[in-house]
C-alpha positions in Angstrom: 134.8 27.9 93.2 134.1 31.4 92.1 134.6 34.0 94.8 131.1 35.1 95.7 132.1 38.0 97.9 131.2 41.4 96.3 134.0 44.3 96.2 133.4 46.8 98.6 134.1 50.5 97.5 135.0 52.7 100.3 132.6 56.2 99.6 133.2 59.4 102.3 129.1 59.2 103.6 129.0 63.0 103.6 129.7 62.5 99.8 126.9 59.6 99.3 124.7 61.7 101.6 125.2 64.8 99.0 124.6 62.8 96.3 121.8 60.9 97.2 119.7 64.1 98.6 120.4 66.2 95.4 119.0 63.2 93.1 115.9 63.6 95.7 115.9 67.0 95.4 116.1 67.2 91.5 113.6 64.3 91.2 111.0 65.9 93.3 111.8 69.4 91.5 111.5 68.4 88.1 109.2 65.0 88.1 106.7 66.0 91.3 106.2 69.8 93.2 106.6 72.1 89.8 104.9 72.8 86.6 106.4 73.1 83.2 105.9 76.5 82.1 104.8 75.4 78.9 101.2 73.5 80.0 101.5 74.9 83.2 100.8 71.6 84.7 102.6 69.2 87.2 103.6 65.7 86.0 100.3 64.2 88.1 97.7 66.5 86.5 99.3 66.2 83.1 98.9 62.1 83.6 95.6 62.3 85.0 94.2 64.2 82.1 96.1 62.0 79.7 94.7 58.8 81.3 91.2 60.3 81.4 91.9 61.1 77.5 93.3 57.5 76.6 89.9 56.3 78.5 87.9 57.8 76.3 86.2 60.4 79.2 85.3 63.2 77.3 82.8 65.8 78.2 80.0 64.5 76.2 80.8 60.6 77.2 79.4 59.2 80.4 81.2 59.1 83.5 83.3 56.6 85.4 84.3 55.6 89.1 87.1 57.7 90.3 88.7 54.3 91.2 89.0 53.0 87.8 90.6 56.7 86.9 92.9 56.6 89.4 93.9 53.0 89.3 94.5 53.1 85.2 96.8 56.5 85.9 98.4 54.4 88.8 99.0 51.3 87.2 100.0 53.1 83.5 101.6 56.3 84.3 102.4 57.7 87.9 103.3 55.2 90.7 103.4 57.2 93.4 100.4 56.2 95.5 96.5 55.8 94.8 96.0 58.6 97.2 98.0 61.2 96.0 96.6 60.4 92.2 93.0 60.5 93.8 94.1 64.0 95.5 95.1 65.9 92.8 91.6 64.6 90.3 89.8 65.8 93.4 91.2 69.5 93.2 90.9 69.6 89.5 87.2 69.3 90.1 86.4 71.7 92.6 85.3 74.7 91.9 86.7 76.7 95.1 90.3 75.8 94.1 89.8 76.2 90.3 89.1 79.1 88.4 88.5 76.9 85.4 87.7 73.5 86.0 89.3 70.5 84.1 87.1 67.9 85.8 83.4 67.4 85.9 83.0 65.4 89.0 79.9 63.8 90.5 79.8 63.1 93.9 81.4 64.5 97.1 84.3 66.3 95.8 85.1 68.1 99.0 83.8 71.4 100.4 85.2 75.2 101.2 84.6 74.3 104.6 87.6 71.7 104.4 84.7 68.8 104.2 86.9 65.6 102.8 86.1 64.2 99.4 84.1 60.8 99.2 86.3 57.9 98.6 87.2 57.1 95.0 84.6 54.0 94.6 82.0 56.6 95.4 82.5 59.3 93.0 82.9 59.9 89.2 84.5 61.7 86.8 84.9 63.2 83.4 87.2 65.5 81.4 85.6 68.9 81.4 85.2 70.7 78.4 88.2 72.9 78.8 90.5 69.9 79.3 89.7 68.8 76.1 91.4 72.3 74.5 94.4 71.2 77.2 94.7 67.8 74.8 93.4 69.2 71.6 95.7 67.8 68.6 97.9 65.5 71.1 97.6 63.1 68.4 99.1 65.1 65.7 102.8 64.7 66.5 102.5 68.0 68.4 104.2 67.3 71.5 106.8 64.8 72.4 105.9 61.4 73.9 108.4 59.9 76.5 108.6 56.2 78.1 106.5 55.9 81.2 108.3 54.6 84.3 108.5 51.1 83.3 109.2 51.7 79.5 105.6 49.5 78.4 104.0 52.6 76.9 104.9 56.1 76.4 103.3 59.4 77.5 103.5 62.9 76.8 105.9 65.1 78.2 104.0 67.9 77.7 100.4 68.6 76.6 99.7 70.6 73.7 97.6 73.6 75.8 95.4 75.7 73.9 94.7 77.2 77.5 97.6 79.2 79.2 96.7 77.1 82.3 99.8 78.3 84.4 98.0 81.9 84.6 94.4 81.3 84.5 94.5 78.4 86.9 97.7 78.8 88.6 99.9 76.5 91.0 101.0 76.0 94.2 103.6 73.7 95.3 106.5 72.8 97.5 110.1 71.0 96.2 113.2 70.9 98.0 114.5 74.3 98.9 112.0 75.6 96.8 107.9 76.5 96.5 105.9 78.1 93.6 102.6 79.8 94.2 101.1 81.4 91.3 97.5 83.1 91.6 94.7 82.6 89.0 93.2 84.9 86.5 90.7 85.6 84.3 90.6 83.8 80.6 89.8 86.5 78.7 92.3 89.0 80.4 95.0 86.5 79.8 93.9 85.8 76.1 93.6 89.5 75.2 97.3 90.1 77.1 98.9 87.4 74.9 97.1 88.7 71.9 98.6 91.8 72.4 102.0 90.4 72.9 101.8 88.5 69.8 101.3 91.8 67.8 103.9 93.4 69.8 106.3 91.5 70.9 108.6 94.6 72.4 105.5 95.1 74.7 106.5 96.1 77.9 104.9 94.6 81.2 103.2 97.9 81.7 101.2 97.3 78.5 100.3 94.0 79.5 98.7 95.4 82.6 96.2 97.4 80.5 94.5 93.7 80.1 95.6 91.7 83.2 94.1 93.7 85.7 95.2 91.1 88.9 94.5 88.0 89.5 91.2 86.7 89.6 90.2 83.8 92.5 87.4 81.5 92.6 86.5 82.0 95.7 86.1 85.9 94.6 87.4 88.4 97.3 88.4 92.2 97.0 92.0 92.7 96.2 93.4 96.0 97.9 96.3 98.0 96.4 98.3 97.4 92.9 102.0 97.9 94.3 102.2 94.1 95.5 100.3 92.9 91.8 102.7 94.9 90.1 105.9 93.5 91.9 104.6 90.4 91.2 104.3 91.1 87.6 107.7 92.4 86.8 109.7 90.4 89.3 108.0 87.1 90.0 107.7 87.9 93.5 105.1 90.2 95.4 102.1 90.1 98.0 98.7 90.8 97.2 96.1 91.5 99.8 92.8 89.7 99.6 89.9 90.5 101.6 86.8 89.0 102.3 83.6 90.5 100.5 81.2 91.9 103.0 78.2 94.3 103.4 76.5 95.8 106.4 73.0 95.1 107.1 70.7 97.0 109.9 68.0 94.9 111.4 64.8 96.0 112.8 66.2 96.3 116.6 68.7 98.9 115.8 71.6 96.2 115.4 73.9 96.0 112.6 74.9 92.7 110.6 78.2 92.0 109.2 77.3 89.5 106.0 80.3 87.9 104.5 79.2 86.5 101.1 83.0 85.9 99.4 86.4 84.8 101.5 89.5 84.8 100.5 91.3 82.3 98.2 92.5 79.2 100.0 90.5 79.9 103.3 88.6 77.3 104.8 85.2 78.8 105.8 84.7 76.4 108.9 87.9 77.2 110.3 87.3 81.1 110.0 84.2 80.6 111.6 86.0 78.8 114.2 88.3 81.2 115.1 86.0 84.3 115.1 83.9 82.1 117.6 87.1 81.6 119.4 87.9 85.4 119.5 84.7 86.2 120.9 85.0 83.3 123.7 88.1 84.8 125.0 87.3 88.1 124.7 89.7 89.2 122.2 86.9 90.6 120.4 84.4 92.9 121.9 80.8 94.0 120.5 79.5 90.6 118.6 76.6 89.2 119.9 75.9 86.6 117.3 77.7 84.5 114.6 76.0 82.3 112.1 76.5 80.2 108.9 73.4 80.8 106.8 75.6 79.3 103.6 73.7 76.9 101.7 73.8 75.8 97.9 72.6 79.4 96.4 76.4 80.6 98.1 78.0 81.8 101.4 76.6 83.6 103.9 78.1 84.4 107.3 76.5 86.2 109.6 78.3 88.6 112.1 75.6 90.0 113.9 76.6 92.9 116.4 75.9 94.8 119.8 73.9 97.9 119.7 76.1 101.1 119.2 78.9 98.6 118.2 80.7 100.5 115.2 81.2 98.0 112.3 84.4 99.7 111.1 86.3 99.0 114.4 84.9 94.8 114.6 85.7 94.3 110.7 89.2 96.3 111.4 89.8 93.5 114.3 88.7 90.3 112.2 91.1 91.5 109.6 93.7 91.7 112.1 92.9 88.7 113.8 91.5 86.1 111.4 92.2 85.0 107.6 89.2 87.4 106.3 92.2 89.3 104.8 95.1 87.5 104.0 98.4 87.7 102.0 98.8 85.7 98.6 102.5 85.7 98.1 103.1 84.7 94.8 106.3 83.1 93.6 106.4 82.6 90.2 108.5 79.7 90.1 108.0 76.9 87.1 110.1 74.9 84.8 112.0 76.2 82.0 113.9 73.6 79.3 113.7 71.5 82.9 115.3 74.1 85.0 113.5 76.1 87.4 113.5 79.7 87.0 111.4 82.8 88.7 109.3 84.4 85.8 107.4 87.4 85.1 104.4 88.3 83.7 105.9 88.5 80.4 108.2 86.0 80.1 105.1 83.5 81.2 103.4 84.7 78.7 106.2 84.5 75.7 107.0 80.8 76.9 103.3 79.5 76.5 103.6 81.7 73.3 106.7 80.1 72.0 105.3 76.7 72.8 101.8 77.3 71.3 103.8 78.1 68.2 105.7 74.9 68.3 102.7 73.1 68.8 100.8 74.5 65.7 104.2 74.1 63.3 104.5 70.3 64.3 100.4 70.1 63.8 100.8 72.1 60.7 103.6 69.7 59.3 101.9 66.7 60.2 98.6 67.7 58.8 100.7 68.8 55.1 102.1 65.3 55.6 98.6 63.5 55.8 97.1 66.1 53.2 100.5 65.1 50.8 99.7 61.2 51.2 96.1 61.2 50.6 96.8 63.8 47.4 99.5 61.4 46.2 96.9 58.1 46.3 93.9 60.3 45.1 96.7 61.3 41.8 97.1 57.6 41.4 93.5 57.4 41.5 92.7 60.0 38.4 95.0 58.8 36.4 93.6 55.1 36.9 90.1 56.5 36.0 91.4 58.4 33.1 92.7 55.4 32.0 90.4 52.7 33.4 90.2 50.8 30.4 93.6 49.5 30.0 94.2 49.6 33.8 91.5 46.6 33.8 93.4 45.0 30.9 96.1 45.2 32.6 94.7 44.1 35.9 92.9 41.0 34.1 96.0 39.9 32.3 98.2 39.4 35.3 98.6 36.0 37.2 99.4 37.7 40.6 98.7 40.8 42.6 102.3 41.5 42.7 102.9 41.2 38.8 99.5 43.3 38.1 101.0 45.8 40.6 104.7 46.1 38.9 102.4 46.7 35.7 100.7 49.3 36.5 104.0 51.1 38.0 105.6 50.3 34.8 103.1 51.7 32.6 101.8 54.8 34.3 104.8 55.9 36.5 102.9 55.1 39.5 104.3 54.5 43.2 103.7 51.4 45.1 101.1 53.2 47.2 99.5 54.1 44.4 99.2 50.8 42.4 98.0 49.7 45.7 95.4 52.3 46.0 94.4 51.4 42.5 94.1 47.5 43.3 92.0 48.1 46.4 89.6 50.3 44.7 86.3 49.3 44.6 84.1 49.1 41.4 81.5 51.7 42.9 84.3 54.1 42.4 84.2 53.9 38.5 80.6 55.4 38.8 80.6 58.9 36.9 79.6 60.6 40.5 82.4 59.0 42.6 84.9 59.8 40.2 83.7 63.7 40.0 83.9 63.5 43.9 87.8 62.1 44.1 88.5 64.6 41.8 87.1 67.4 43.6 88.6 65.7 46.9 92.0 66.6 45.2 91.3 69.7 44.1 90.7 70.4 48.0 93.6 68.8 49.2 95.9 70.6 46.7 94.3 74.3 48.0 94.9 72.9 51.6 98.6 72.1 50.9 99.1 75.3 49.4 98.1 76.9 52.7 99.8 74.5 54.5 103.0 75.3 53.1 102.2 78.9 52.9 101.7 78.8 56.8 104.9 76.9 57.4 106.7 79.5 55.2 105.8 82.8 57.1 106.2 82.7 60.9 104.1 85.3 61.6 101.3 83.6 60.0 101.8 80.9 62.4 101.5 83.5 64.8 98.2 84.8 63.9 96.8 81.5 63.9 97.7 81.2 67.4 96.1 84.4 68.1 93.0 84.0 66.6 92.5 80.1 68.5 93.7 82.0 71.7 90.4 84.7 71.1 88.2 81.8 69.9 89.2 80.1 73.1 88.7 82.7 75.1 85.1 83.7 73.5 84.1 80.5 73.9 85.2 79.6 77.6 85.8 82.8 78.9 83.7 84.3 81.6 83.3 87.7 83.7 85.9 88.6 86.6 85.2 87.7 90.4 87.8 89.2 92.3 87.2 93.0 92.6 90.2 95.0 92.9 90.3 98.8 94.6 93.5 100.2 93.4 93.9 102.1 96.5 96.5 100.5 99.2 95.0 98.6 101.8 95.1 100.8 105.0 97.8 99.6 107.7 95.2 98.4 110.5 96.1 101.4 113.0 95.8 99.4 116.6 93.5 102.4 117.2 91.0 101.2 114.5 90.7 97.9 116.4 89.8 99.9 119.5 86.4 101.0 120.6 86.6 104.7 121.7 85.5 104.5 125.3 85.8 106.7 127.8 88.3 105.7 130.6 89.4 106.7 134.0 93.2 106.2 134.4 94.0 105.8 138.1 98.0 105.9 139.5 98.5 105.1 142.8 101.4 106.4 145.3 103.3 103.0 144.5 103.1 103.4 141.0 100.3 101.1 140.0 98.3 102.1 137.4 95.0 101.3 135.6 92.2 102.0 133.3 88.3 101.7 134.3 85.4 102.1 131.8 84.0 105.7 133.3 80.5 103.9 132.9 81.6 101.5 135.8 80.9 104.6 138.1 77.4 105.7 140.0 76.0 109.3 140.0 75.6 110.4 143.4 74.1 113.7 145.1 76.3 115.5 147.9 77.5 114.7 150.8 77.6 111.0 149.4 80.0 107.9 150.8 81.4 107.3 147.4 82.1 103.3 146.2 85.5 101.5 146.3 87.2 102.3 143.4 91.0 100.2 144.0 91.6 97.5 146.3 94.9 99.0 147.9 97.7 97.9 150.4 97.6 99.7 153.8 100.4 101.8 152.8 99.1 102.9 149.4 96.8 105.5 148.1 95.3 106.8 144.7 97.7 109.8 143.8 96.4 110.6 140.1 93.4 110.4 138.8 92.7 111.7 134.7 89.8 110.9 132.3 90.0 110.3 128.3 89.2 108.3 125.9 90.8 105.3 124.7 92.3 106.8 121.5 93.8 109.8 123.2 97.8 109.7 124.3 98.1 110.0 128.1 101.4 112.4 128.7 102.9 111.6 132.3 105.2 114.2 133.8 107.7 112.8 136.5 109.2 114.2 139.7 112.4 114.6 138.3 110.7 116.6 135.0 111.1 113.4 132.5 108.1 113.4 130.0 106.6 109.9 128.5 103.7 108.8 126.9 101.3 106.1 126.2 98.0 105.4 124.4 95.4 105.1 126.8 94.3 102.1 125.2 97.9 100.5 126.2 97.3 101.0 130.3 96.1 97.6 131.0 92.3 97.9 132.1 91.0 96.4 135.0 87.8 96.4 137.3 87.2 99.1 139.8 88.9 97.0 142.3 91.7 95.7 140.8 95.0 96.7 142.0 96.5 97.5 138.1 99.7 96.9 137.0 103.0 98.9 137.8 103.8 101.8 135.9 107.4 100.5 135.6 105.9 97.8 133.6 104.8 100.2 130.8 107.3 103.0 131.0 111.2 102.9 131.5 111.2 105.3 134.7 113.8 104.8 137.5 113.4 103.4 140.9 113.3 106.8 142.9 111.2 108.1 139.9 107.0 109.2 140.2 104.7 110.1 138.0 103.3 113.8 138.9 101.2 114.9 136.2 99.2 113.4 133.4 97.6 115.5 130.4 95.5 114.2 127.6 97.4 114.7 124.2 95.2 114.7 120.6 98.0 115.1 118.7 101.9 116.4 118.7 101.9 120.1 117.1 104.4 123.0 117.0 100.7 125.2 117.7 99.8 123.4 120.9 101.6 123.8 124.1 102.3 121.9 127.4 101.9 124.3 130.4 103.9 122.7 133.2 103.4 124.3 137.0 105.8 123.1 139.7 105.2 123.0 143.2 107.5 126.0 143.9 105.9 128.2 141.4 107.7 127.7 138.4 106.1 127.5 135.0 107.0 126.8 131.3 105.5 126.4 128.1 107.1 123.9 125.4 105.4 122.9 122.3 104.1 119.2 121.8 106.0 118.6 119.2 109.1 118.2 121.1 107.9 115.1 122.7 106.7 113.0 120.0 109.8 110.8 120.4 109.3 110.7 124.2 106.8 107.2 124.1 108.1 104.9 127.2 111.6 105.5 127.3 111.0 109.3 128.2 113.0 112.5 127.6 113.9 115.6 129.8 110.5 118.3 130.1 112.1 120.4 132.4 115.1 120.9 134.4 113.7 120.9 138.1 115.9 122.5 141.3 116.7 119.9 143.7 113.8 120.8 146.2 110.7 121.1 143.5 108.5 118.9 141.4 105.9 118.9 138.7 102.6 120.0 140.1 100.2 120.3 136.9 100.5 120.2 133.1 97.6 121.5 130.9 97.5 121.6 127.3 96.9 125.2 125.6 97.2 126.9 122.3 99.7 129.5 123.7 97.6 132.4 124.0 95.2 131.9 126.8 94.9 132.9 130.2 96.3 130.4 133.1 94.5 130.5 136.8 97.1 129.0 139.7 96.0 127.9 142.8 98.2 127.3 145.8 97.5 125.0 148.8 97.1 127.8 151.1 94.3 129.5 149.1 96.0 132.1 146.9 95.0 132.3 142.9 96.9 134.1 140.2 95.8 134.5 136.8 97.8 135.6 134.0 98.5 135.7 130.5 100.2 132.6 129.2 101.9 135.1 126.5 103.9 136.0 129.1 105.5 132.8 129.0 108.0 132.5 125.6 108.0 128.9 124.2 111.0 126.9 125.4 113.5 124.3 124.8 112.8 121.0 126.9 115.9 121.3 128.9 115.3 124.7 130.0 114.1 125.4 133.9 111.3 127.8 132.9 110.2 130.9 134.5 108.3 132.5 137.7 104.8 131.9 137.6 103.2 132.9 141.2 105.3 134.6 144.1 104.5 131.4 147.0 104.6 132.6 150.8 106.7 130.4 152.9 105.5 127.4 153.8 102.9 127.7 150.8 103.4 125.5 146.9 101.0 125.3 144.0 98.0 122.9 144.1 96.9 122.9 140.8 96.5 125.2 137.4 93.5 125.2 134.8 93.5 127.4 131.6 90.7 129.9 131.5 88.0 131.2 129.2 85.3 134.4 130.0 82.5 131.6 130.0 84.2 128.5 132.5 84.0 128.3 136.1 86.8 126.6 138.4 85.5 124.2 141.0 88.0 124.1 143.8 88.3 121.1 146.1 89.8 120.8 149.8 91.4 117.8 151.6 88.4 116.8 153.6 86.0 117.3 151.0 84.8 120.9 150.7 84.5 122.7 147.6 83.1 125.2 145.5 82.4 127.0 142.2 84.2 130.2 141.2 83.3 132.3 138.0 86.8 132.7 136.3 85.8 136.0 134.6 85.3 137.6 138.0 89.4 136.7 139.1 91.0 139.7 137.6 93.9 139.0 135.8 97.3 140.1 137.4 100.8 140.0 136.1 103.1 136.7 136.5 105.1 136.5 139.7 102.8 138.0 142.0 101.3 136.7 145.0 97.4 137.0 143.3 94.7 136.9 146.0 92.8 134.7 148.1 90.5 132.7 146.5 89.9 129.8 149.0 89.3 130.2 152.9 91.8 127.3 153.7 90.6 126.2 157.6 91.4 123.3 159.6 88.1 122.2 158.7 88.7 122.0 155.3 92.3 121.4 155.0 94.2 122.6 152.3 93.3 123.1 148.6 94.1 119.9 146.5 93.0 121.0 143.4 91.4 122.8 140.8 89.6 122.1 137.8 88.0 124.3 135.0 84.2 123.4 134.6 81.3 124.7 132.8 77.7 124.6 133.6 76.0 121.0 132.8 79.5 119.4 133.6 79.9 116.1 135.9 83.2 115.6 138.1 85.0 112.7 139.6 86.7 112.7 143.2 88.8 110.4 144.4 90.2 109.7 147.9 93.6 108.0 149.1 91.8 105.2 150.5 90.2 104.0 147.5 86.5 105.6 147.3 85.2 107.5 144.4 82.3 109.9 143.7 80.7 111.1 140.8 78.9 114.4 141.2 77.2 116.8 139.2 78.7 120.1 139.0 75.7 122.1 138.8 75.0 121.0 142.3 78.2 122.5 143.9 77.7 126.2 144.8 79.0 129.2 143.3 80.9 131.2 146.2 82.8 134.2 146.3 86.6 133.9 146.5 87.1 134.0 150.1 84.9 131.4 151.1 85.0 127.8 152.2 82.3 126.3 149.7 80.5 122.9 151.1 80.9 119.4 151.6 81.1 117.8 148.2 82.7 114.2 149.8 81.6 113.0 153.3 85.3 112.2 154.6 86.3 110.1 157.3 89.7 110.9 158.7 92.4 110.0 157.9 91.4 109.6 154.8 91.7 112.5 152.3 91.0 113.9 148.9 93.8 113.7 146.3 92.1 114.6 142.8 89.1 115.3 140.7 88.5 115.0 136.8 85.8 116.4 134.7 83.6 115.1 131.9 81.2 116.5 129.3 77.5 116.4 130.9 76.2 114.1 128.0 78.6 111.6 128.8 77.0 109.9 131.3 73.6 110.0 132.8 74.7 106.7 135.1 71.8 106.6 138.5 71.2 104.1 140.7 73.9 101.8 139.1 72.3 101.8 135.7 75.1 102.6 133.1 74.0 105.2 130.3 75.5 105.9 126.6 78.4 105.9 126.1 80.4 109.4 125.0 83.6 111.2 125.3 84.8 112.4 128.7 87.5 114.9 126.8 86.3 116.7 123.8 88.3 115.7 120.2 90.0 118.6 120.2 91.5 118.3 123.3 90.3 121.6 125.0 90.1 122.0 128.6 91.8 118.6 129.0 93.8 119.2 132.3 96.4 117.2 134.6 95.3 116.9 138.4 98.0 116.3 140.5 97.4 115.3 144.4 99.5 116.8 147.5 102.4 114.9 147.7 101.8 114.1 151.3 101.6 110.5 152.9 98.9 110.1 155.4 101.0 110.6 158.3 102.1 114.1 157.3 98.7 115.5 157.5 
């Protein structure tokens, strides 16, 4: 009995896994996921088109059920599952997936909203006219045929492909360890570029880019910038930025609408609309009042209705940032060249196509030459027979069999076996003079054709000229205008400020270090003597220490008690309600545990022509160019070197030549020229600004002008206006003069503010109350007076700060917000920092 046990061959598992995985990977790369550079098709698409051609489903024939096509392709050529074949067939028929359709589908073949196609038993299909160009001359020995998966029949290894499919329809696919993503292009542009390449084989890619403007997507859209496109065309890799196409319409009610007409390639419209709705619902985009998809069979129309007075640019930038209204098409031009994957640039893809077409035309010419010669050979025999018709008939009649007759004709007239057989097969009607003349004329035409075909094969450049001619004819027949617009300017990198609506904010900082921003429109305008409204919910031992008003696009500059400088954009500060506690400053700035923020200032830009004028509690002043702080950001850098017992009180933005008005807590004021203080480096200590008496310290400082006024405010709510031109300038480091009559009733001066007629101001108390007042309601008094009650203070509460806004900013009355405007002017002039007295309640 023979040994039925098999032999066991030990194999290391790592070797077996490596071999098996490599075999699988190569199968996916070569036979499934990557296109051939010659016809631009993956195997499944090639088999579908060949199968439909074999079924006779040409563009002028009735369509057949998709299920029948899938079954035929599946059974004969592509045994990988019916759904994979149907999915590929569907894509060839989708006008939003293919720039130029290969399949003419009837029925539901899906939509740009991501709707799935109907089942294959419901849909029908046939070849599109352009697909016939892909298969033209396939029966003329133009391409090699290989055995199918079970060796039962043959299939083409590549299609003749008169269409430069790889470039005009693109391709995307994921193999093992590699992927391809080639965009679609305009047929006319590609054909013109290839024709130029045929005429000028040494042309550069820049020469070809005169014709190829860029990708041309079936869904349109707008391409921004040429850098990414040129990189992709030169190297085979690059990113192309594509945006949706839109227009802005104004409604009768004063609102603006953004109308989306085209979206980027491969973007699902339904998912896009859902994403926009989610952003609106989550308050990530504020300013959209309605969203509608009004698309129909006539085209795409997504309507985004904006709220009144909302900038469309800001909403669009937010949509570009957070949705697929702007995408990057990442080009990775990978294709199979002689069965090997290779990254190709634009010219290489065109050269491979030209070489393929040259081979196809050459093989077609040889095939046609062979057929013409065979036919001419037969016609030559028939001509000899007709010239000797009586003898031919006699020879045939005297022969006993057909074979004998064939041999006698061959011997008598020097004919070949094929010619003799043709004479024997000739009908008697050919003996008429008319039929005889037709044979002679056909022979003459064939001889001319043979001469032409031999001439083509003898001159390679004539083959290339024929390739060019056929390509331009194809372009003329099937080409169409470009759909995707191109803007050569690079797409602007989306600045975060473009996503933020310009809005006036009140920035609040508490003694314990909590910071927040509150919309200025949240505050009510009240008359003198009002009680105010709650602006923050604070713990018992905390109080509002700093207040500032600025636009969301301004830089807020922070100066700590240790003389370090930090800055943030206003929109980077967390927004909160009027009663919210806010977020601790240490979550935003890298300040130490014993460091406090003592002054803030609005900074429109960093420049060598604008200066930060710093005033300390002990009367030291310092002037530093703002450009010195451009790298401060949240980590901070030294702005002034302080004495051990000193701290920063005020910082104002100046032009370097203004007058400065410094006010002390005991009511002294000094006006002097800023030019008396030279610009210093960041680590300098500064110089003496005002001479202080014992027990006094600086309350604040403002920049002066001849038309301006100063609003002074005391601890217990008293204040007044001073006309700044009435304050006589004195030299630096003098005592100045009395500008406020301090008493127990008023308390010390806590702040000074530069104002103009018509300004509004906000006053904040340490217990969280706020009041917005009209500056015009505050009387103008002489320097040595107390002023009037501005805020009704119930002790131990006291005033901690104030700030100014432009008069047209806010006409808020009785809790109704007015139109939004800028709180601090765009040039940054008269932007002051307000610091409160650094005293806890128990020290009062």
